[in-house]
N, C-alpha and C positions, 0 to 999 in steps of 0.2 A: 624286362620286368619279371618278377617271380623268382629271380636268381637267389640261390642260397648263400647267405653271408654269415661267416663265423668270426666273431669279434672276441678276442681275449681281453679280459678286464672290462667287461661291458656293464658293470653295475653302477658305475659312478664316473664323474668327470668327462674327459674327452670321449672315452669309449661309449658311455651312456648317450652322449649327445649324438655321436655318429649313428649308433643303433636306432635311436628314436627317429632321426632324420630319414634314414634308409627305410625304416618300417613304414613311415608315412608315404614314402615314394613307391611302396609296393613290393619291396624285397622281403624275402623270408629270412628274418634276422634271428640268429642265435648268439646270445652273449654268454660270457662265462664269469664265474665268481668262485672264490674259494668256499664261500658259504652262501649259496643261493637261497637257502631257506630263510635267511635273515633279511633278505631284500624284499621290500614290498613295493607294489605299484609299478613294476617294470612293464613297459609296453610290449616287450618281446620275451620269449622264453630264455631263462638263464640255466646253463649247464654247469655242474660242479667241475672245477678244474683248478689245479695248482700247477703253474708252469714250472715249478722246481721239481716236480715229481713226474717221471717219465710215464708210469702206468696211468696216472691221472690224465695225462695228455691223450694217450692212446684210447682210453675209455671214453673221454668226452668227444673226440673226433669220430670214433666208431658209432657213438650214440646218434650223432647228427646224420652221418652217412646212412645208417640203417633206417632212419626215419624219413629222410628226404631223397636218398639215392644219389646225392651229389653234395659237394661243397664247391661253389663257383668262385667265391671270393673269401680270402682269409685276410683279416685285418689284425696284425700282430700289435696289439696296443698295450697289453699288460706291462707295467713297469713300475719301478720305485725310485725315489730320489735318495740321495745320500750326500751329506756335507761334512766337512771337517778338514783339519790339517792332515795330510796323508800320514804323517808320522804318528798321529794319535788315533787313527781309525783302526779298530780291532780287525784282525785278519778275517775273522768269521763274518764280519759285516761286509767286508770287501767281497768275499766269496758269495754271500747271499745276494749282493747286488748284481754280480755277474750271472749268477744262476737265474735271476729274475729278468734282467734286461738283455742278456745275450744268449746263454745256453738254453733257457726256456723257449724263446722265440725260434731258435734253431730247431729244437725238438718238435715244436708245433709244425714248422714247415716240413720237416721230415715225415711227420704223421699224415700230412695232407697231400703231399706231392704224389704218392702212388695213385690216389683217386683222381687227381687232376690229370695225370698221364693217361689213365683209362679214358677220361672225358676228352682228351686231346685239347683241353682248354682250362684256363684258370688264371686268376689274378691274385697276387699276394702283395699287400701293402704293409710295409714295416714302419711303424711309428717310432721315430728316433727323437732327435732334439736339435735345435740350433746349437746347443752346447756341445754336440757331437763334432762340430767342425773346428773346435779350438779347445786347448787345455785351459780351463778356467780355475782361478785360485779358489781353494776350498771346495771345489767340485771335481777334483781330479778323477775320482773313481767313476762318477756319473758320466763325465765327458768321455772317459775311456770305454765304458761299457756300451754307450750309445754310438760312439765313433766306430767301434768294432762292428756293430750291427750295420752301419752304413757300408763298410767294406765287404761284409758278408753279402749284402744285397747286390753290390756291383758284381761280385764273382759268381754268385748263384744265378743271377739273371742270365749270364752267358751260358751257363751249364744247362739250363732248362728251356732256353728259347726254342730249340728245335722240337720240343714236345708241345708247343702251342701255349706254353705257360709264360706269363709276364710277371716280373717282380720289380717293385719300385719302393722307394722310401719317401716318407713325408716327415719333415722336421718342423715341429711346432716351436714357437718362441714361448713367451710367458702367457699362460691362459689362467683365467680365474677359476681354478679348480681346488680340490682338497689335497693336491700333491704335497704341499708344504707340511700339512698336518700328518701325512702318512710316511714321510721320508725319515730316514735315520739321520739324526744329528749327533755327531761326536760332541760330548758334553764340553761346555766352556769351563776349563779348569783354571782356578785362581792362580795356580803355580805355573801355568803354561806360558812359554814365551810367545805363543800365538793368541793369547787371551784377547787382547785389544783389537788387533786387525781382524781376527776371525769373528769376534762378536759384532763388529761393525759390518762386516761383509754379510753375515747371517741376517741381520736386520734389513739390509738392502735387498737381499734375495727374497725375503718374505714379503717386503713391500711391493716388489715387482710382480709377484704372483697375485697379491691382493688387488693390484691395479691392472691385472692382465686382461687380455681380450676375451670376448665371449666365445666359449667352446663351439658355438654354432658355426663360427668361421671355419673351424677344422672340419666339421661335418660337411659343410658346403664344398670345401676343398677336396675331401675324399670322394664325394659324389661326382665332382667334376672329373677326377682321375678315373673313376669307374666308367664314366661315359666317354672317355677319350679312347679312340681306336688304338693308338700306339703310344702308351704313356712314356714320359721321360724316365730317366734313371733316378733322379732325385727331385723332390719338391720341398720348398720352404714356405711356412705359413707363419706370419707374425707381423709386427709393426715394421715400418721401413728401416729403422736403424738396426734392428736385430738382424734382418736379412742382409743389410748393407755391410754389417760387420764381417760377414763371410766373404764378401767381395774384397773388402779391405785386407783381409788376411792373405788373399791370393796375390795382391798387388804390392803390398808394403813389405819392406825388409823385415825380417823376423824381430829384430831388436826394436824397431819402431813400433811394430804392432804390440809387442810385449809392453812397451812403455805406455802405449795408449790404454791397454787393459789395466795396468797398474794405476794409472791416473784415474780411470773410471772407478776402480774399487778403493781408491785412496790408500794405496799400499806404498 
């Protein structure tokens, strides 16, 4: 108890739920937001941080270390969604997604690791997505950026184990948050050959989020990971079929799994 927790993207959605849960449990929680002054009613302090800007990351991490003397747990939660036919997503939006979902979390880990090495202890939890385990139609960039973070987690976990630092990932399925409102949607173009299938898939994705699980489930899962002596490499949190889809991908032939996904999305 009393351990210092640093959560990126802690002003709303899953990050806010995790922060509030851990705050009530007695942890010293610091969340981040690009505009903390605009956030009201937070149960824990919010530090200004934009994961796309290296100096912003270094400043925020140093601020917490200078105040508390340590960062015991990093929860790399900040991320953004993106949808669209790959052919029609502007290159700058693809780069922005990778800056936020991959390069940003990497830079946050790099900023925190020196302090954790001094402490000879630390836990890093990277929030990815069940979409990271499969290439989903019209979510290619999102699947790729989150999938890359899963592999970074696996590799870095082995690199820092001897320093007493543990790294793991937790992949949520669909949760009832504001991610759909905040993600980039490639516009539905009337002249596009993808107009009908992309439009139908977009409606399906939004309905899944609207009917998603309570973010409190993610908070409870993260708390359980923190309390685990030797955490696993990966965790998945979601309804049964979402988690089972990962199992099916492992055991089914590629074309069979592809057909299953296409049937699901009515493509």
